N, C-alpha and C positions, 0 to 999 in steps of 0.2 A: 091544650095546644090545638090550634085550628089549622087544618090543611085546606089550602085553596086549590081547587081543581082548575088546572090551566086549560085555556080554550083549545090549545093544540093537542092536549091529552085528556079530553073530556070523558072518554069511556074507560071503564076498568079493563084491565088486562089479566090474563091468566099466565102465571110464571111457567115458561117452558123448561126452565132449569132453575136450580137454586140461585138466588140473587144475594150476593154479599151486600150488607148494609151495616149501619152503625147506630148505636143507641146509648143514651145516658140513663142510668138507673140510680135509684136512691137505696143505699144499703143501710138497713136498720136491723140490728140484732142478727147479723149474718144472713138476712133475707133481702131479696132485691125487688124493688117496687118501681113502677112508672111514676115519675115525679108529678105528673098532672092528674091522672085519673086513679092512681093508687092500685094499678093492676100488678099482681104478683107474677114474677118470672122465675123460672128455674133453669139451670144449665141443661142444655141439650134436650129440652122438652119443648114441643111446639105449643105455643100459647095461641089460643083462638079467640076471635072477637068478630062481631058483626060490624060491617062497615055501614054507617048511617050517613047518607048523602042528603043534603037539603039545599034549597034555594034561599040565598041570603040577599034579600032585596033592601030591607030597611036599613041595615047597618052601613051599606056601601052606596046606597042611592042608585044602584044599577043591579041588573040581574047577574048573579054569580053563584056558582055552586061551591059548597064547602063540605068538609067531612069533619065532624067533631068526634064521633066514636069510630074506633079502628085503632090499629097498632101502628104508631108513628115511628119513623126511623129516618136516618140521613143517608144520602146516596154515596157519600165519600167521607174519608177521615178528616180532610181539611175542614169541611163544614161542621163536623162534630166538634173539632177543636175550637172553631170560632164561636160556637154556641155554648160551649162547656161552662164558661163562667156565668153566663146568664141562667142556665139551667141549674147550676150549682146553688144559686141563691134561693131557689124554691125547695130544695131538698131538705128534709128533716134530719137526715142522717149523713152518710158519707156519699158524695156523688162519685159514680164509677162509670167509666167508659167501656163499652163492649163492642166486639164484632158480633154481628148477628146474621141470620139467614132468613130470607123470605123463601119458604120451601117451594119446590116444584109443585105446580097445581094450585097454589094459593092465588086468590084474587088480590089485585093491588092497583093503585093509582100512582103515577109519578108526576111530580112537578119539577122539571129540570131547572127552571129559573130559581126556585127556592131550594133546590138540591135535597128534596124530601120525597119519601114514600109514605103511603098509608096502605096497610094490608090487613087481610082477615086472619093471617097466620104469621107468627114470628118466633124464631128460636135464637136465644143467645148462646154463643158458642165459645167465645174467648174474651177474657178480661184483658183490657189494654193498659190500665194503670194500676198501681199498687194500692 
């Protein structure tokens, strides 16, 4: 999953408070994994990753920054539901929707047009589907 850094929000931010967000994970043998990078998540434990930002010039024929590495999430439940079927198709197990938190103090980017975050910390807190 590739995160496009919007020109209006080109600098990372530090969360001043916990930020509620949403995530799809792949449940395999009662364990939860990110469907793209295979990152394991556990309930109420902060998952950490390094945000890797790079200039993508060749792919788009214009200068634009993207993030490949980092913990991706959606800004709202509607976006999660709209993307659920597409993300379910790449899961090896059972696709599961979660409410998550970008913890206070975490570094993150937001792309309001795409309704997505990428952060260096993320914690799943509530399963939303059975």
